[in-house]
Short mmCIF file of the C-alpha atoms (twelve columns), coordinates in Angstrom:
data_MODEL
# 
_entry.id   MODEL 
# 
loop_
_atom_site.group_PDB 
_atom_site.id 
_atom_site.type_symbol 
_atom_site.label_atom_id 
_atom_site.label_alt_id 
_atom_site.label_comp_id 
_atom_site.label_asym_id 
_atom_site.label_seq_id 
_atom_site.Cartn_x 
_atom_site.Cartn_y 
_atom_site.Cartn_z 
_atom_site.pdbx_PDB_model_num 
ATOM 1   C CA . GLN A 1   -83.671  5.725  46.006 1 
ATOM 2   C CA . VAL A 2   -85.247  9.038  46.575 1 
ATOM 3   C CA . GLN A 3   -88.577  9.861  44.909 1 
ATOM 4   C CA . LEU A 4   -89.946  13.357 44.569 1 
ATOM 5   C CA . VAL A 5   -93.606  14.062 43.991 1 
ATOM 6   C CA . GLU A 6   -94.529  17.590 42.907 1 
ATOM 7   C CA . SER A 7   -97.889  19.352 42.905 1 
ATOM 8   C CA . GLY A 8   -99.384  22.812 42.522 1 
ATOM 9   C CA . GLY A 9   -98.630  23.870 38.988 1 
ATOM 10  C CA . GLY A 10  -101.228 25.313 36.678 1 
ATOM 11  C CA . LEU A 11  -102.388 28.294 34.720 1 
ATOM 12  C CA . VAL A 12  -102.552 31.696 36.281 1 
ATOM 13  C CA . GLN A 13  -102.907 35.280 35.081 1 
ATOM 14  C CA . ALA A 14  -100.038 37.775 35.344 1 
ATOM 15  C CA . GLY A 15  -99.872  39.199 38.789 1 
ATOM 16  C CA . GLY A 16  -101.375 36.064 40.340 1 
ATOM 17  C CA . SER A 17  -99.891  33.514 42.778 1 
ATOM 18  C CA . LEU A 18  -99.263  29.802 42.876 1 
ATOM 19  C CA . ARG A 19  -97.712  27.475 45.492 1 
ATOM 20  C CA . LEU A 20  -95.716  24.446 44.471 1 
ATOM 21  C CA . SER A 21  -95.076  21.554 46.772 1 
ATOM 22  C CA . CYS A 22  -92.629  18.674 46.605 1 
ATOM 23  C CA . ALA A 23  -92.646  15.768 48.923 1 
ATOM 24  C CA . ALA A 24  -89.623  13.481 49.143 1 
ATOM 25  C CA . SER A 25  -89.490  9.835  50.204 1 
ATOM 26  C CA . GLY A 26  -86.911  8.711  52.719 1 
ATOM 27  C CA . SER A 27  -85.470  10.161 55.939 1 
ATOM 28  C CA . SER A 28  -85.240  13.913 56.360 1 
ATOM 29  C CA . PHE A 29  -81.926  13.810 58.103 1 
ATOM 30  C CA . LYS A 30  -80.312  12.459 54.886 1 
ATOM 31  C CA . ILE A 31  -81.431  15.524 52.903 1 
ATOM 32  C CA . ASN A 32  -78.962  18.323 52.392 1 
ATOM 33  C CA . VAL A 33  -80.396  20.818 49.901 1 
ATOM 34  C CA . MET A 34  -83.886  20.988 48.426 1 
ATOM 35  C CA . GLY A 35  -85.000  23.402 45.761 1 
ATOM 36  C CA . TRP A 36  -86.605  24.329 42.530 1 
ATOM 37  C CA . TYR A 37  -85.290  24.712 38.991 1 
ATOM 38  C CA . ARG A 38  -87.251  25.615 35.847 1 
ATOM 39  C CA . GLN A 39  -86.945  25.156 32.168 1 
ATOM 40  C CA . ALA A 40  -88.745  27.247 29.578 1 
ATOM 41  C CA . PRO A 41  -89.152  26.056 25.994 1 
ATOM 42  C CA . GLY A 42  -85.902  26.479 24.055 1 
ATOM 43  C CA . LYS A 43  -83.990  27.393 27.164 1 
ATOM 44  C CA . GLN A 44  -81.652  25.673 29.572 1 
ATOM 45  C CA . ARG A 45  -82.766  24.529 33.008 1 
ATOM 46  C CA . GLU A 46  -82.062  27.277 35.498 1 
ATOM 47  C CA . LEU A 47  -82.033  27.713 39.281 1 
ATOM 48  C CA . VAL A 48  -85.091  29.220 40.875 1 
ATOM 49  C CA . ALA A 49  -84.354  28.804 44.562 1 
ATOM 50  C CA . THR A 50  -82.762  26.380 47.006 1 
ATOM 51  C CA . ILE A 51  -82.879  25.923 50.749 1 
ATOM 52  C CA . GLY A 52  -80.342  24.155 52.871 1 
ATOM 53  C CA . SER A 53  -80.871  21.762 55.864 1 
ATOM 54  C CA . GLY A 54  -80.322  24.754 58.180 1 
ATOM 55  C CA . GLY A 55  -82.675  27.037 56.342 1 
ATOM 56  C CA . SER A 56  -80.289  29.082 54.292 1 
ATOM 57  C CA . THR A 57  -81.698  30.173 50.965 1 
ATOM 58  C CA . VAL A 58  -80.541  31.096 47.493 1 
ATOM 59  C CA . TYR A 59  -82.769  32.746 44.925 1 
ATOM 60  C CA . ALA A 60  -82.294  33.625 41.268 1 
ATOM 61  C CA . ASP A 61  -82.174  37.420 40.800 1 
ATOM 62  C CA . SER A 62  -85.231  37.222 38.524 1 
ATOM 63  C CA . VAL A 63  -87.470  35.926 41.410 1 
ATOM 64  C CA . LYS A 64  -86.099  37.773 44.437 1 
ATOM 65  C CA . GLY A 65  -88.857  39.524 46.274 1 
ATOM 66  C CA . ARG A 66  -91.549  37.564 44.451 1 
ATOM 67  C CA . PHE A 67  -90.904  33.921 45.290 1 
ATOM 68  C CA . THR A 68  -90.414  32.377 48.723 1 
ATOM 69  C CA . ILE A 69  -88.934  28.917 49.338 1 
ATOM 70  C CA . SER A 70  -89.611  27.085 52.524 1 
ATOM 71  C CA . ARG A 71  -89.103  23.599 53.941 1 
ATOM 72  C CA . ASP A 72  -90.841  21.279 56.352 1 
ATOM 73  C CA . ASN A 73  -88.291  18.740 57.490 1 
ATOM 74  C CA . ALA A 74  -90.919  16.692 59.377 1 
ATOM 75  C CA . LYS A 75  -92.765  16.123 56.163 1 
ATOM 76  C CA . ASN A 76  -89.676  15.977 53.876 1 
ATOM 77  C CA . THR A 77  -91.442  18.666 51.839 1 
ATOM 78  C CA . VAL A 78  -90.244  21.842 50.138 1 
ATOM 79  C CA . TYR A 79  -92.556  24.628 48.979 1 
ATOM 80  C CA . LEU A 80  -92.305  27.466 46.521 1 
ATOM 81  C CA . GLN A 81  -94.715  30.329 47.072 1 
ATOM 82  C CA . MET A 82  -94.818  32.328 43.835 1 
ATOM 83  C CA . SER A 83  -96.414  35.743 43.780 1 
ATOM 84  C CA . SER A 84  -96.572  38.647 41.279 1 
ATOM 85  C CA . LEU A 85  -96.144  36.077 38.556 1 
ATOM 86  C CA . LYS A 86  -95.030  37.244 35.102 1 
ATOM 87  C CA . PRO A 87  -95.394  35.583 31.695 1 
ATOM 88  C CA . GLU A 88  -91.669  35.041 31.660 1 
ATOM 89  C CA . ASP A 89  -92.089  32.771 34.717 1 
ATOM 90  C CA . THR A 90  -93.791  30.247 32.435 1 
ATOM 91  C CA . ALA A 91  -91.820  27.002 32.462 1 
ATOM 92  C CA . VAL A 92  -91.743  23.459 33.713 1 
ATOM 93  C CA . TYR A 93  -90.690  23.600 37.318 1 
ATOM 94  C CA . TYR A 94  -88.578  20.789 38.672 1 
ATOM 95  C CA . CYS A 95  -88.069  19.869 42.304 1 
ATOM 96  C CA . TYR A 96  -84.475  19.130 43.284 1 
ATOM 97  C CA . LEU A 97  -82.883  17.300 46.233 1 
ATOM 98  C CA . ASN A 98  -79.299  16.727 47.179 1 
ATOM 99  C CA . ARG A 99  -78.511  14.001 49.619 1 
ATOM 100 C CA . TRP A 100 -75.659  14.167 52.077 1 
ATOM 101 C CA . ILE A 101 -72.512  12.334 50.905 1 
ATOM 102 C CA . ARG A 102 -72.376  10.256 54.084 1 
ATOM 103 C CA . TYR A 103 -75.758  8.815  53.187 1 
ATOM 104 C CA . GLY A 104 -74.861  8.052  49.605 1 
ATOM 105 C CA . GLY A 105 -74.892  11.455 47.991 1 
ATOM 106 C CA . GLY A 106 -76.566  12.222 44.710 1 
ATOM 107 C CA . ASP A 107 -78.855  14.693 43.078 1 
ATOM 108 C CA . PHE A 108 -82.488  13.787 42.535 1 
ATOM 109 C CA . TRP A 109 -85.195  15.355 40.401 1 
ATOM 110 C CA . GLY A 110 -88.959  15.377 40.281 1 
ATOM 111 C CA . GLN A 111 -90.928  14.791 37.100 1 
ATOM 112 C CA . GLY A 112 -91.777  18.470 36.627 1 
ATOM 113 C CA . THR A 113 -94.871  20.527 36.967 1 
ATOM 114 C CA . GLN A 114 -96.032  23.104 34.323 1 
ATOM 115 C CA . VAL A 115 -96.486  26.636 35.394 1 
ATOM 116 C CA . THR A 116 -98.154  28.868 32.733 1 
ATOM 117 C CA . VAL A 117 -98.643  32.630 33.245 1 
ATOM 118 C CA . SER A 118 -100.943 34.388 30.874 1 
ATOM 119 C CA . SER A 119 -100.607 38.076 30.039 1 
# 
């Protein structure tokens, strides 16, 4: 099984920055997509950003220009650099990983890390 360990959440003032990290167990060549989703109280979980094995990225419109996703395949780690944070970015952020079908497939989730942005 794949295990994801997240770090980097916390409390920050509006306009500030945070960097989330998520390290995955297992072999990097088995990983297809990695990314981040978030869930605010009373809302559904939503996409924040994803990055493919070749480096292609997808961002939610609400974070474009403020968040940057990156990936270190040697460390099986995905990062989310968050800048110009807004109170509406407050949520639990979940790391996500999709494994290649030929290696068993499947979607895997981290335990979540709280990000709170104060106004």
